[in-house]
C-alpha positions as MATLAB code, in Angstrom:
seq = 'MPRKRPRKFQKSGVPVFVETKKKSELTVVTKAKELCSYIMTVTQKSPKQFRFTFVTRLQNLALDVIERIYRANEEHLVTGATRRIEFQRTALTDLKLLAYIAELAMTQGCLLPKQFEEIAKLATDCQHLLGAWINSDKKRMPQPHRGGEPAPW';
ca = [
      -0.045   -0.092    0.021;
       1.376    3.394   -0.805;
       2.806    5.546    1.924;
       0.374    7.976    3.494;
       0.966   11.502    4.765;
      -1.212   14.259    6.014;
      -1.958   16.716    3.604;
      -4.871   18.614    5.132;
      -6.655   18.563    8.431;
     -10.434   18.016    9.180;
     -12.301   20.587   11.259;
     -11.575   18.523   14.412;
      -7.764   18.909   13.839;
      -7.465   15.134   12.723;
      -5.088   14.789    9.730;
      -6.665   13.609    6.349;
      -4.136   11.064    4.888;
      -3.242   10.990    1.137;
      -1.768    7.952   -0.293;
       1.516    8.341   -2.147;
       3.479    5.625   -3.847;
       7.339    5.471   -3.821;
       8.731    5.609   -7.310;
      11.050    2.688   -6.922;
       8.862    0.278   -5.105;
       8.080   -2.928   -7.026;
       4.318   -3.747   -7.765;
       4.480   -7.008   -5.836;
       5.768   -4.989   -2.791;
       3.075   -2.592   -3.021;
       0.293   -5.435   -3.500;
       1.886   -7.231   -0.485;
       1.672   -4.256    1.657;
      -2.024   -3.713    0.640;
      -2.718   -7.368    1.660;
      -0.850   -6.981    4.960;
      -2.716   -3.767    5.804;
      -6.162   -5.299    4.839;
      -5.309   -8.470    7.167;
      -4.258   -6.173    9.966;
      -7.514   -4.135    9.703;
      -9.956   -7.106    9.364;
      -8.387   -9.264   12.089;
      -8.810   -6.483   14.719;
     -12.427   -7.128   14.648;
     -12.263  -10.857   14.707;
     -13.701  -12.661   17.840;
     -11.342  -12.896   20.843;
     -11.509  -16.836   20.657;
      -9.491  -16.797   17.372;
      -6.844  -14.157   18.469;
      -4.131  -16.712   19.320;
      -4.762  -19.100   16.332;
      -5.936  -17.677   13.078;
      -5.489  -13.887   13.724;
      -1.810  -14.293   14.767;
      -1.106  -16.626   11.768;
      -2.568  -14.566    9.289;
      -0.863  -11.373   10.561;
       2.494  -13.194   11.010;
       2.412  -14.693    7.367;
       1.397  -11.366    5.828;
       4.346   -9.688    7.530;
       6.779  -12.717    6.580;
       5.667  -12.331    2.806;
       6.701   -8.678    2.821;
      10.017   -9.438    4.673;
      10.972  -12.169    2.124;
      10.189  -10.012   -0.853;
      12.329   -7.227    0.506;
      15.273   -9.734    1.335;
      14.830  -11.362   -2.282;
      14.942   -7.811   -3.793;
      18.210   -7.043   -1.958;
      20.041  -10.156   -3.178;
      22.036   -9.602   -6.346;
      20.836  -11.554   -9.244;
      24.347  -12.849  -10.132;
      26.099  -13.347   -6.905;
      22.998  -14.074   -4.717;
      20.733  -15.928   -7.115;
      20.298  -19.040   -4.873;
      19.325  -16.995   -1.855;
      17.068  -14.667   -4.027;
      15.090  -17.559   -5.401;
      14.785  -19.141   -1.946;
      13.300  -15.843   -0.558;
      10.845  -15.695   -3.552;
       9.706  -19.278   -3.269;
       9.288  -19.121    0.392;
       7.221  -15.898    0.012;
       5.033  -17.724   -2.731;
       4.666  -20.553   -0.340;
       3.592  -18.252    2.527;
       1.032  -16.636    0.250;
      -0.501  -20.056   -0.589;
      -0.466  -20.984    3.249;
      -2.093  -17.532    4.025;
      -4.923  -18.084    1.630;
      -5.617  -21.552    3.013;
      -5.649  -20.368    6.601;
      -7.909  -17.339    5.592;
     -10.290  -19.904    3.930;
     -10.169  -21.980    7.185;
     -10.925  -18.918    9.355;
     -13.826  -18.062    7.150;
     -15.346  -21.515    7.713;
     -14.771  -21.414   11.461;
     -16.492  -17.944   11.547;
     -13.260  -15.708   12.208;
     -13.606  -13.925    8.877;
     -16.709  -12.849    6.971;
     -17.096  -14.425    3.480;
     -16.448  -10.895    1.938;
     -13.392  -10.535    3.888;
     -12.070  -13.862    2.861;
     -12.865  -12.958   -0.843;
     -10.903   -9.824   -0.542;
      -7.863  -11.509    1.108;
      -7.915  -14.441   -1.453;
      -8.044  -11.850   -4.279;
      -5.040   -9.819   -2.911;
      -3.130  -13.089   -2.132;
      -3.704  -14.398   -5.793;
      -2.670  -11.044   -7.239;
       0.620  -11.234   -5.189;
       1.310  -14.914   -6.217;
       0.814  -13.776  -10.014;
       3.097  -10.768   -9.521;
       5.716  -12.881   -7.712;
       5.643  -15.686  -10.232;
       6.143  -13.096  -12.989;
       9.267  -11.770  -11.052;
      10.618  -15.313  -10.651;
      10.091  -16.029  -14.430;
      11.623  -12.653  -15.254;
      14.825  -13.583  -13.067;
      15.025  -16.825  -14.697;
      15.294  -15.132  -18.107;
      17.848  -12.763  -16.889;
      19.985  -15.148  -14.981;
      23.313  -15.810  -16.421;
      23.481  -19.447  -17.633;
      25.882  -21.579  -15.683;
      28.906  -22.962  -17.358;
      28.863  -26.286  -18.940;
      30.370  -28.337  -16.084;
      28.787  -26.263  -13.266;
      25.770  -26.637  -11.094;
      22.302  -26.334  -12.543;
      20.423  -23.092  -11.992;
      18.735  -22.983   -8.401;
      15.241  -23.453  -10.007;
];
């Protein structure tokens, strides 16, 4: 989700936030932040009985996805290719797990069906963007020399 900063103030003195997007931020990062923000908002209103099961797991997975995307982006494509693909694949697995836990949370009454649909949509968008990033890296990756180890994927 794009960064927010106050631009004007309401009559009550409360700032009105306007969204701004960082120029260099990857689309997958923006979408993952949107997913995380939505999960944090929705789970605040979840029943107390689910707070230490579904709520904690959903929130932690959403934060883990963002962390792994950032870590993957920091790895150099040539020198850190193996670690980069590990972070990307782990983020992809976390997104799939997050979608499943959200579905289970809906069936148990922790999330409303509309909330689950939005989480599933955002998670699917992140999965597609992450998959496209992985494929792009595969094409840009230098080919190993003939006697060397195969590519990490």
